[in-house]
mmJSON file of the N, C-alpha and C atoms, coordinates in Angstrom:
{"data_MODEL":{"atom_site":{
"group_PDB":["ATOM","ATOM","ATOM","ATOM","ATOM","ATOM","ATOM","ATOM","ATOM","ATOM","ATOM","ATOM","ATOM","ATOM","ATOM","ATOM","ATOM","ATOM","ATOM","ATOM","ATOM","ATOM","ATOM","ATOM","ATOM","ATOM","ATOM","ATOM","ATOM","ATOM","ATOM","ATOM","ATOM","ATOM","ATOM","ATOM","ATOM","ATOM","ATOM","ATOM","ATOM","ATOM","ATOM","ATOM","ATOM","ATOM","ATOM","ATOM","ATOM","ATOM","ATOM","ATOM","ATOM","ATOM","ATOM","ATOM","ATOM","ATOM","ATOM","ATOM","ATOM","ATOM","ATOM","ATOM","ATOM","ATOM","ATOM","ATOM","ATOM","ATOM","ATOM","ATOM","ATOM","ATOM","ATOM","ATOM","ATOM","ATOM","ATOM","ATOM","ATOM","ATOM","ATOM","ATOM","ATOM","ATOM","ATOM","ATOM","ATOM","ATOM","ATOM","ATOM","ATOM","ATOM","ATOM","ATOM","ATOM","ATOM","ATOM","ATOM","ATOM","ATOM","ATOM","ATOM","ATOM","ATOM","ATOM","ATOM","ATOM","ATOM","ATOM","ATOM","ATOM","ATOM","ATOM","ATOM","ATOM","ATOM","ATOM","ATOM","ATOM","ATOM","ATOM","ATOM","ATOM","ATOM","ATOM","ATOM","ATOM","ATOM","ATOM","ATOM","ATOM","ATOM","ATOM","ATOM","ATOM","ATOM","ATOM","ATOM","ATOM","ATOM","ATOM","ATOM","ATOM","ATOM","ATOM","ATOM","ATOM","ATOM","ATOM","ATOM","ATOM","ATOM","ATOM","ATOM","ATOM","ATOM","ATOM","ATOM","ATOM","ATOM","ATOM","ATOM","ATOM","ATOM","ATOM","ATOM","ATOM","ATOM","ATOM","ATOM","ATOM","ATOM","ATOM","ATOM","ATOM","ATOM","ATOM","ATOM","ATOM","ATOM","ATOM","ATOM","ATOM","ATOM","ATOM","ATOM","ATOM","ATOM","ATOM","ATOM","ATOM","ATOM","ATOM","ATOM","ATOM","ATOM"],
"id":[1,2,3,4,5,6,7,8,9,10,11,12,13,14,15,16,17,18,19,20,21,22,23,24,25,26,27,28,29,30,31,32,33,34,35,36,37,38,39,40,41,42,43,44,45,46,47,48,49,50,51,52,53,54,55,56,57,58,59,60,61,62,63,64,65,66,67,68,69,70,71,72,73,74,75,76,77,78,79,80,81,82,83,84,85,86,87,88,89,90,91,92,93,94,95,96,97,98,99,100,101,102,103,104,105,106,107,108,109,110,111,112,113,114,115,116,117,118,119,120,121,122,123,124,125,126,127,128,129,130,131,132,133,134,135,136,137,138,139,140,141,142,143,144,145,146,147,148,149,150,151,152,153,154,155,156,157,158,159,160,161,162,163,164,165,166,167,168,169,170,171,172,173,174,175,176,177,178,179,180,181,182,183,184,185,186,187,188,189,190,191,192,193,194,195,196,197,198],
"type_symbol":["N","C","C","N","C","C","N","C","C","N","C","C","N","C","C","N","C","C","N","C","C","N","C","C","N","C","C","N","C","C","N","C","C","N","C","C","N","C","C","N","C","C","N","C","C","N","C","C","N","C","C","N","C","C","N","C","C","N","C","C","N","C","C","N","C","C","N","C","C","N","C","C","N","C","C","N","C","C","N","C","C","N","C","C","N","C","C","N","C","C","N","C","C","N","C","C","N","C","C","N","C","C","N","C","C","N","C","C","N","C","C","N","C","C","N","C","C","N","C","C","N","C","C","N","C","C","N","C","C","N","C","C","N","C","C","N","C","C","N","C","C","N","C","C","N","C","C","N","C","C","N","C","C","N","C","C","N","C","C","N","C","C","N","C","C","N","C","C","N","C","C","N","C","C","N","C","C","N","C","C","N","C","C","N","C","C","N","C","C","N","C","C","N","C","C","N","C","C"],
"label_atom_id":["N","CA","C","N","CA","C","N","CA","C","N","CA","C","N","CA","C","N","CA","C","N","CA","C","N","CA","C","N","CA","C","N","CA","C","N","CA","C","N","CA","C","N","CA","C","N","CA","C","N","CA","C","N","CA","C","N","CA","C","N","CA","C","N","CA","C","N","CA","C","N","CA","C","N","CA","C","N","CA","C","N","CA","C","N","CA","C","N","CA","C","N","CA","C","N","CA","C","N","CA","C","N","CA","C","N","CA","C","N","CA","C","N","CA","C","N","CA","C","N","CA","C","N","CA","C","N","CA","C","N","CA","C","N","CA","C","N","CA","C","N","CA","C","N","CA","C","N","CA","C","N","CA","C","N","CA","C","N","CA","C","N","CA","C","N","CA","C","N","CA","C","N","CA","C","N","CA","C","N","CA","C","N","CA","C","N","CA","C","N","CA","C","N","CA","C","N","CA","C","N","CA","C","N","CA","C","N","CA","C","N","CA","C","N","CA","C","N","CA","C","N","CA","C","N","CA","C","N","CA","C"],
"label_alt_id":[null,null,null,null,null,null,null,null,null,null,null,null,null,null,null,null,null,null,null,null,null,null,null,null,null,null,null,null,null,null,null,null,null,null,null,null,null,null,null,null,null,null,null,null,null,null,null,null,null,null,null,null,null,null,null,null,null,null,null,null,null,null,null,null,null,null,null,null,null,null,null,null,null,null,null,null,null,null,null,null,null,null,null,null,null,null,null,null,null,null,null,null,null,null,null,null,null,null,null,null,null,null,null,null,null,null,null,null,null,null,null,null,null,null,null,null,null,null,null,null,null,null,null,null,null,null,null,null,null,null,null,null,null,null,null,null,null,null,null,null,null,null,null,null,null,null,null,null,null,null,null,null,null,null,null,null,null,null,null,null,null,null,null,null,null,null,null,null,null,null,null,null,null,null,null,null,null,null,null,null,null,null,null,null,null,null,null,null,null,null,null,null,null,null,null,null,null,null],
"label_comp_id":["MET","MET","MET","ASN","ASN","ASN","ALA","ALA","ALA","ARG","ARG","ARG","ILE","ILE","ILE","VAL","VAL","VAL","LYS","LYS","LYS","CYS","CYS","CYS","PRO","PRO","PRO","GLN","GLN","GLN","CYS","CYS","CYS","ASN","ASN","ASN","ALA","ALA","ALA","GLU","GLU","GLU","VAL","VAL","VAL","ALA","ALA","ALA","TRP","TRP","TRP","THR","THR","THR","PRO","PRO","PRO","GLU","GLU","GLU","SER","SER","SER","LYS","LYS","LYS","TRP","TRP","TRP","ARG","ARG","ARG","PRO","PRO","PRO","PHE","PHE","PHE","CYS","CYS","CYS","SER","SER","SER","GLU","GLU","GLU","ARG","ARG","ARG","CYS","CYS","CYS","LYS","LYS","LYS","ILE","ILE","ILE","ILE","ILE","ILE","ASP","ASP","ASP","LEU","LEU","LEU","GLY","GLY","GLY","GLY","GLY","GLY","TRP","TRP","TRP","ALA","ALA","ALA","SER","SER","SER","GLU","GLU","GLU","ARG","ARG","ARG","TYR","TYR","TYR","ARG","ARG","ARG","ILE","ILE","ILE","GLU","GLU","GLU","THR","THR","THR","PRO","PRO","PRO","ASP","ASP","ASP","ALA","ALA","ALA","PRO","PRO","PRO","ASP","ASP","ASP","GLY","GLY","GLY","VAL","VAL","VAL","SER","SER","SER","GLY","GLY","GLY","PRO","PRO","PRO","SER","SER","SER","ASP","ASP","ASP","PRO","PRO","PRO","SER","SER","SER","ARG","ARG","ARG","ASP","ASP","ASP","ASP","ASP","ASP","SER","SER","SER"],
"label_asym_id":["A","A","A","A","A","A","A","A","A","A","A","A","A","A","A","A","A","A","A","A","A","A","A","A","A","A","A","A","A","A","A","A","A","A","A","A","A","A","A","A","A","A","A","A","A","A","A","A","A","A","A","A","A","A","A","A","A","A","A","A","A","A","A","A","A","A","A","A","A","A","A","A","A","A","A","A","A","A","A","A","A","A","A","A","A","A","A","A","A","A","A","A","A","A","A","A","A","A","A","A","A","A","A","A","A","A","A","A","A","A","A","A","A","A","A","A","A","A","A","A","A","A","A","A","A","A","A","A","A","A","A","A","A","A","A","A","A","A","A","A","A","A","A","A","A","A","A","A","A","A","A","A","A","A","A","A","A","A","A","A","A","A","A","A","A","A","A","A","A","A","A","A","A","A","A","A","A","A","A","A","A","A","A","A","A","A","A","A","A","A","A","A","A","A","A","A","A","A"],
"label_entity_id":["1","1","1","1","1","1","1","1","1","1","1","1","1","1","1","1","1","1","1","1","1","1","1","1","1","1","1","1","1","1","1","1","1","1","1","1","1","1","1","1","1","1","1","1","1","1","1","1","1","1","1","1","1","1","1","1","1","1","1","1","1","1","1","1","1","1","1","1","1","1","1","1","1","1","1","1","1","1","1","1","1","1","1","1","1","1","1","1","1","1","1","1","1","1","1","1","1","1","1","1","1","1","1","1","1","1","1","1","1","1","1","1","1","1","1","1","1","1","1","1","1","1","1","1","1","1","1","1","1","1","1","1","1","1","1","1","1","1","1","1","1","1","1","1","1","1","1","1","1","1","1","1","1","1","1","1","1","1","1","1","1","1","1","1","1","1","1","1","1","1","1","1","1","1","1","1","1","1","1","1","1","1","1","1","1","1","1","1","1","1","1","1","1","1","1","1","1","1"],
"label_seq_id":[1,1,1,2,2,2,3,3,3,4,4,4,5,5,5,6,6,6,7,7,7,8,8,8,9,9,9,10,10,10,11,11,11,12,12,12,13,13,13,14,14,14,15,15,15,16,16,16,17,17,17,18,18,18,19,19,19,20,20,20,21,21,21,22,22,22,23,23,23,24,24,24,25,25,25,26,26,26,27,27,27,28,28,28,29,29,29,30,30,30,31,31,31,32,32,32,33,33,33,34,34,34,35,35,35,36,36,36,37,37,37,38,38,38,39,39,39,40,40,40,41,41,41,42,42,42,43,43,43,44,44,44,45,45,45,46,46,46,47,47,47,48,48,48,49,49,49,50,50,50,51,51,51,52,52,52,53,53,53,54,54,54,55,55,55,56,56,56,57,57,57,58,58,58,59,59,59,60,60,60,61,61,61,62,62,62,63,63,63,64,64,64,65,65,65,66,66,66],
"pdbx_PDB_ins_code":[null,null,null,null,null,null,null,null,null,null,null,null,null,null,null,null,null,null,null,null,null,null,null,null,null,null,null,null,null,null,null,null,null,null,null,null,null,null,null,null,null,null,null,null,null,null,null,null,null,null,null,null,null,null,null,null,null,null,null,null,null,null,null,null,null,null,null,null,null,null,null,null,null,null,null,null,null,null,null,null,null,null,null,null,null,null,null,null,null,null,null,null,null,null,null,null,null,null,null,null,null,null,null,null,null,null,null,null,null,null,null,null,null,null,null,null,null,null,null,null,null,null,null,null,null,null,null,null,null,null,null,null,null,null,null,null,null,null,null,null,null,null,null,null,null,null,null,null,null,null,null,null,null,null,null,null,null,null,null,null,null,null,null,null,null,null,null,null,null,null,null,null,null,null,null,null,null,null,null,null,null,null,null,null,null,null,null,null,null,null,null,null,null,null,null,null,null,null],
"Cartn_x":[55.927,56.387,55.336,55.761,54.848,54.527,53.288,52.869,53.499,53.857,54.383,53.236,53.467,52.463,52.802,51.809,51.974,50.905,51.093,50.103,49.194,47.903,46.935,47.315,47.452,47.841,46.8,45.592,44.534,44.401,44.324,44.029,45.134,46.191,47.341,47.045,45.94,45.675,46.661,46.998,47.911,47.177,47.807,47.212,48.233,47.804,48.675,48.758,49.975,50.171,50.094,48.863,48.62,47.543,47.436,46.376,44.972,44.84,43.527,43.128,44.079,43.793,43.249,41.952,41.273,41.574,41.744,41.881,43.308,44.284,45.651,46.146,46.868,47.445,46.467,45.227,44.237,43.632,43.084,42.492,41.062,40.421,39.014,38.666,37.514,37.028,36.813,36.361,36.112,37.389,38.498,39.76,40.219,39.997,40.373,39.565,38.259,37.393,37.74,38.063,38.468,39.712,40.694,41.927,41.641,40.821,40.459,39.78,38.926,38.272,39.27,40.335,41.385,42.067,42.339,42.937,41.952,40.688,39.682,39.447,39.547,39.342,40.633,41.699,43.012,43.621,43.286,43.922,45.366,45.619,46.97,47.455,48.717,49.293,50.709,51.11,52.475,53.16,54.115,54.838,55.883,56.092,57.134,57.99,59.276,60.144,59.832,59.27,58.997,57.519,56.769,55.347,55.174,54.276,54.034,53.311,53.452,52.773,51.264,50.803,49.375,49.01,47.75,47.282,47.14,47.775,47.623,47.079,46.27,45.668,45.987,45.444,45.709,45.28,44.315,43.847,44.655,45.681,46.518,47.458,47.298,48.117,49.591,49.94,51.332,52.085,51.37,51.982,52.372,53.609,54.097,54.445,53.584,53.802,54.489,54.945,55.543,56.985],
"Cartn_y":[24.721,23.373,22.37,21.332,20.305,19.295,18.82,17.81,16.479,15.712,14.374,13.49,12.692,11.792,10.367,9.681,8.287,7.455,6.151,5.25,4.723,4.683,4.101,2.635,2.196,0.805,-0.206,0.223,-0.698,-0.791,0.346,0.343,0.944,1.43,2.031,3.357,4.002,5.341,6.324,7.365,8.376,9.296,9.559,10.382,11.447,12.697,13.769,13.683,13.697,13.607,15.012,15.48,16.821,16.74,17.774,17.782,17.721,18.155,18.123,16.718,15.815,14.433,13.706,13.722,13.247,11.784,10.925,9.484,8.979,9.867,9.437,8.404,7.427,7.198,6.578,6.385,5.823,6.932,6.556,7.56,7.893,6.992,7.2,6.432,6.742,6.019,4.554,4.289,2.91,2.074,2.582,1.847,1.664,2.655,2.559,1.46,1.389,0.384,-1.018,-1.156,-2.456,-2.945,-2.059,-2.419,-2.782,-2.009,-2.3,-3.661,-3.984,-5.292,-6.422,-6.195,-7.2,-7.492,-6.448,-6.643,-7.337,-6.93,-7.513,-8.991,-9.378,-10.783,-11.597,-10.971,-11.591,-12.044,-11.348,-11.613,-11.114,-10.07,-9.533,-9.938,-10.275,-10.633,-10.084,-9.748,-9.305,-10.427,-11.057,-12.171,-11.641,-12.365,-12.026,-13.266,-13.091,-14.262,-15.074,-14.456,-15.177,-15.515,-15.543,-15.863,-17.344,-17.661,-19.074,-19.788,-21.098,-21.882,-21.816,-21.905,-21.83,-20.459,-20.197,-18.926,-19.06,-18.157,-18.162,-16.824,-16.872,-15.651,-15.484,-14.459,-14.202,-15.348,-16.157,-17.243,-18.518,-18.508,-19.675,-19.897,-21.0,-21.22,-21.445,-21.852,-22.076,-20.802,-19.715,-18.434,-17.738,-17.316,-16.651,-15.228,-14.264,-12.847,-12.103,-12.811,-12.105,-11.784],
"Cartn_z":[-11.803,-11.5,-11.967,-12.681,-13.18,-12.089,-12.108,-11.142,-11.508,-10.519,-10.742,-11.219,-12.227,-12.764,-12.324,-11.744,-11.328,-12.016,-12.02,-12.602,-11.5,-11.782,-10.84,-10.63,-9.382,-9.126,-9.615,-9.83,-10.237,-11.756,-12.444,-13.881,-14.745,-14.126,-14.817,-15.508,-15.195,-15.733,-15.115,-15.836,-15.307,-14.345,-13.197,-12.146,-11.742,-11.688,-11.202,-9.685,-9.152,-7.693,-7.124,-6.917,-6.388,-5.315,-4.471,-3.46,-4.07,-5.311,-5.965,-6.41,-6.483,-6.873,-5.644,-5.52,-4.311,-3.973,-4.972,-4.716,-4.902,-5.019,-5.308,-4.31,-4.693,-6.011,-7.004,-6.609,-7.521,-8.369,-9.522,-10.408,-10.006,-9.258,-8.91,-7.639,-7.103,-5.929,-6.279,-7.496,-7.935,-7.823,-8.345,-8.282,-6.837,-6.013,-4.594,-3.903,-4.175,-3.55,-4.06,-5.341,-5.87,-5.152,-4.959,-4.266,-2.81,-2.139,-0.758,-0.65,-1.612,-1.631,-1.776,-2.536,-2.674,-1.347,-0.577,0.752,1.69,1.652,2.547,2.254,0.996,0.636,0.709,1.203,1.377,0.051,-1.03,-2.314,-2.283,-1.505,-1.328,0.052,0.152,1.447,1.533,2.725,2.958,3.721,3.072,3.689,4.652,5.74,6.695,6.93,7.173,7.341,8.594,9.609,10.852,11.024,9.931,10.022,10.359,11.279,11.616,10.463,10.414,9.377,9.54,10.77,11.05,11.567,11.66,12.192,13.698,14.427,15.885,16.324,17.318,17.838,19.297,19.922,21.334,22.247,21.828,22.683,22.497,21.666,21.404,22.602,23.359,24.555,24.251,23.026,22.689,22.408,22.348,22.05,23.355,23.457,24.666,24.338,24.735,24.445,25.569,26.61,27.748,27.552],
"occupancy":[1.0,1.0,1.0,1.0,1.0,1.0,1.0,1.0,1.0,1.0,1.0,1.0,1.0,1.0,1.0,1.0,1.0,1.0,1.0,1.0,1.0,1.0,1.0,1.0,1.0,1.0,1.0,1.0,1.0,1.0,1.0,1.0,1.0,1.0,1.0,1.0,1.0,1.0,1.0,1.0,1.0,1.0,1.0,1.0,1.0,1.0,1.0,1.0,1.0,1.0,1.0,1.0,1.0,1.0,1.0,1.0,1.0,1.0,1.0,1.0,1.0,1.0,1.0,1.0,1.0,1.0,1.0,1.0,1.0,1.0,1.0,1.0,1.0,1.0,1.0,1.0,1.0,1.0,1.0,1.0,1.0,1.0,1.0,1.0,1.0,1.0,1.0,1.0,1.0,1.0,1.0,1.0,1.0,1.0,1.0,1.0,1.0,1.0,1.0,1.0,1.0,1.0,1.0,1.0,1.0,1.0,1.0,1.0,1.0,1.0,1.0,1.0,1.0,1.0,1.0,1.0,1.0,1.0,1.0,1.0,1.0,1.0,1.0,1.0,1.0,1.0,1.0,1.0,1.0,1.0,1.0,1.0,1.0,1.0,1.0,1.0,1.0,1.0,1.0,1.0,1.0,1.0,1.0,1.0,1.0,1.0,1.0,1.0,1.0,1.0,1.0,1.0,1.0,1.0,1.0,1.0,1.0,1.0,1.0,1.0,1.0,1.0,1.0,1.0,1.0,1.0,1.0,1.0,1.0,1.0,1.0,1.0,1.0,1.0,1.0,1.0,1.0,1.0,1.0,1.0,1.0,1.0,1.0,1.0,1.0,1.0,1.0,1.0,1.0,1.0,1.0,1.0,1.0,1.0,1.0,1.0,1.0,1.0],
"B_iso_or_equiv":[0.0,0.0,0.0,0.0,0.0,0.0,0.0,0.0,0.0,0.0,0.0,0.0,0.0,0.0,0.0,0.0,0.0,0.0,0.0,0.0,0.0,0.0,0.0,0.0,0.0,0.0,0.0,0.0,0.0,0.0,0.0,0.0,0.0,0.0,0.0,0.0,0.0,0.0,0.0,0.0,0.0,0.0,0.0,0.0,0.0,0.0,0.0,0.0,0.0,0.0,0.0,0.0,0.0,0.0,0.0,0.0,0.0,0.0,0.0,0.0,0.0,0.0,0.0,0.0,0.0,0.0,0.0,0.0,0.0,0.0,0.0,0.0,0.0,0.0,0.0,0.0,0.0,0.0,0.0,0.0,0.0,0.0,0.0,0.0,0.0,0.0,0.0,0.0,0.0,0.0,0.0,0.0,0.0,0.0,0.0,0.0,0.0,0.0,0.0,0.0,0.0,0.0,0.0,0.0,0.0,0.0,0.0,0.0,0.0,0.0,0.0,0.0,0.0,0.0,0.0,0.0,0.0,0.0,0.0,0.0,0.0,0.0,0.0,0.0,0.0,0.0,0.0,0.0,0.0,0.0,0.0,0.0,0.0,0.0,0.0,0.0,0.0,0.0,0.0,0.0,0.0,0.0,0.0,0.0,0.0,0.0,0.0,0.0,0.0,0.0,0.0,0.0,0.0,0.0,0.0,0.0,0.0,0.0,0.0,0.0,0.0,0.0,0.0,0.0,0.0,0.0,0.0,0.0,0.0,0.0,0.0,0.0,0.0,0.0,0.0,0.0,0.0,0.0,0.0,0.0,0.0,0.0,0.0,0.0,0.0,0.0,0.0,0.0,0.0,0.0,0.0,0.0,0.0,0.0,0.0,0.0,0.0,0.0],
"pdbx_formal_charge":[null,null,null,null,null,null,null,null,null,null,null,null,null,null,null,null,null,null,null,null,null,null,null,null,null,null,null,null,null,null,null,null,null,null,null,null,null,null,null,null,null,null,null,null,null,null,null,null,null,null,null,null,null,null,null,null,null,null,null,null,null,null,null,null,null,null,null,null,null,null,null,null,null,null,null,null,null,null,null,null,null,null,null,null,null,null,null,null,null,null,null,null,null,null,null,null,null,null,null,null,null,null,null,null,null,null,null,null,null,null,null,null,null,null,null,null,null,null,null,null,null,null,null,null,null,null,null,null,null,null,null,null,null,null,null,null,null,null,null,null,null,null,null,null,null,null,null,null,null,null,null,null,null,null,null,null,null,null,null,null,null,null,null,null,null,null,null,null,null,null,null,null,null,null,null,null,null,null,null,null,null,null,null,null,null,null,null,null,null,null,null,null,null,null,null,null,null,null],
"auth_seq_id":[1,1,1,2,2,2,3,3,3,4,4,4,5,5,5,6,6,6,7,7,7,8,8,8,9,9,9,10,10,10,11,11,11,12,12,12,13,13,13,14,14,14,15,15,15,16,16,16,17,17,17,18,18,18,19,19,19,20,20,20,21,21,21,22,22,22,23,23,23,24,24,24,25,25,25,26,26,26,27,27,27,28,28,28,29,29,29,30,30,30,31,31,31,32,32,32,33,33,33,34,34,34,35,35,35,36,36,36,37,37,37,38,38,38,39,39,39,40,40,40,41,41,41,42,42,42,43,43,43,44,44,44,45,45,45,46,46,46,47,47,47,48,48,48,49,49,49,50,50,50,51,51,51,52,52,52,53,53,53,54,54,54,55,55,55,56,56,56,57,57,57,58,58,58,59,59,59,60,60,60,61,61,61,62,62,62,63,63,63,64,64,64,65,65,65,66,66,66],
"auth_comp_id":["MET","MET","MET","ASN","ASN","ASN","ALA","ALA","ALA","ARG","ARG","ARG","ILE","ILE","ILE","VAL","VAL","VAL","LYS","LYS","LYS","CYS","CYS","CYS","PRO","PRO","PRO","GLN","GLN","GLN","CYS","CYS","CYS","ASN","ASN","ASN","ALA","ALA","ALA","GLU","GLU","GLU","VAL","VAL","VAL","ALA","ALA","ALA","TRP","TRP","TRP","THR","THR","THR","PRO","PRO","PRO","GLU","GLU","GLU","SER","SER","SER","LYS","LYS","LYS","TRP","TRP","TRP","ARG","ARG","ARG","PRO","PRO","PRO","PHE","PHE","PHE","CYS","CYS","CYS","SER","SER","SER","GLU","GLU","GLU","ARG","ARG","ARG","CYS","CYS","CYS","LYS","LYS","LYS","ILE","ILE","ILE","ILE","ILE","ILE","ASP","ASP","ASP","LEU","LEU","LEU","GLY","GLY","GLY","GLY","GLY","GLY","TRP","TRP","TRP","ALA","ALA","ALA","SER","SER","SER","GLU","GLU","GLU","ARG","ARG","ARG","TYR","TYR","TYR","ARG","ARG","ARG","ILE","ILE","ILE","GLU","GLU","GLU","THR","THR","THR","PRO","PRO","PRO","ASP","ASP","ASP","ALA","ALA","ALA","PRO","PRO","PRO","ASP","ASP","ASP","GLY","GLY","GLY","VAL","VAL","VAL","SER","SER","SER","GLY","GLY","GLY","PRO","PRO","PRO","SER","SER","SER","ASP","ASP","ASP","PRO","PRO","PRO","SER","SER","SER","ARG","ARG","ARG","ASP","ASP","ASP","ASP","ASP","ASP","SER","SER","SER"],
"auth_asym_id":["A","A","A","A","A","A","A","A","A","A","A","A","A","A","A","A","A","A","A","A","A","A","A","A","A","A","A","A","A","A","A","A","A","A","A","A","A","A","A","A","A","A","A","A","A","A","A","A","A","A","A","A","A","A","A","A","A","A","A","A","A","A","A","A","A","A","A","A","A","A","A","A","A","A","A","A","A","A","A","A","A","A","A","A","A","A","A","A","A","A","A","A","A","A","A","A","A","A","A","A","A","A","A","A","A","A","A","A","A","A","A","A","A","A","A","A","A","A","A","A","A","A","A","A","A","A","A","A","A","A","A","A","A","A","A","A","A","A","A","A","A","A","A","A","A","A","A","A","A","A","A","A","A","A","A","A","A","A","A","A","A","A","A","A","A","A","A","A","A","A","A","A","A","A","A","A","A","A","A","A","A","A","A","A","A","A","A","A","A","A","A","A","A","A","A","A","A","A"],
"auth_atom_id":["N","CA","C","N","CA","C","N","CA","C","N","CA","C","N","CA","C","N","CA","C","N","CA","C","N","CA","C","N","CA","C","N","CA","C","N","CA","C","N","CA","C","N","CA","C","N","CA","C","N","CA","C","N","CA","C","N","CA","C","N","CA","C","N","CA","C","N","CA","C","N","CA","C","N","CA","C","N","CA","C","N","CA","C","N","CA","C","N","CA","C","N","CA","C","N","CA","C","N","CA","C","N","CA","C","N","CA","C","N","CA","C","N","CA","C","N","CA","C","N","CA","C","N","CA","C","N","CA","C","N","CA","C","N","CA","C","N","CA","C","N","CA","C","N","CA","C","N","CA","C","N","CA","C","N","CA","C","N","CA","C","N","CA","C","N","CA","C","N","CA","C","N","CA","C","N","CA","C","N","CA","C","N","CA","C","N","CA","C","N","CA","C","N","CA","C","N","CA","C","N","CA","C","N","CA","C","N","CA","C","N","CA","C","N","CA","C","N","CA","C","N","CA","C","N","CA","C","N","CA","C"],
"pdbx_PDB_model_num":[1,1,1,1,1,1,1,1,1,1,1,1,1,1,1,1,1,1,1,1,1,1,1,1,1,1,1,1,1,1,1,1,1,1,1,1,1,1,1,1,1,1,1,1,1,1,1,1,1,1,1,1,1,1,1,1,1,1,1,1,1,1,1,1,1,1,1,1,1,1,1,1,1,1,1,1,1,1,1,1,1,1,1,1,1,1,1,1,1,1,1,1,1,1,1,1,1,1,1,1,1,1,1,1,1,1,1,1,1,1,1,1,1,1,1,1,1,1,1,1,1,1,1,1,1,1,1,1,1,1,1,1,1,1,1,1,1,1,1,1,1,1,1,1,1,1,1,1,1,1,1,1,1,1,1,1,1,1,1,1,1,1,1,1,1,1,1,1,1,1,1,1,1,1,1,1,1,1,1,1,1,1,1,1,1,1,1,1,1,1,1,1,1,1,1,1,1,1]
}}}
């Protein structure tokens, strides 16, 4: 059976989707760390339809979690 080949989300290198591919879906630790840095710096965001315009946290009195 042939291994499934995917593209690294960071550099588009071909990666075999196997247990031996330590960093899958990334081709290397470097690409994985670059991607993680993008999330940490908020370069990537997941939009939600009910997201508030401003940022609210647990200490926001206008927020009712009950």
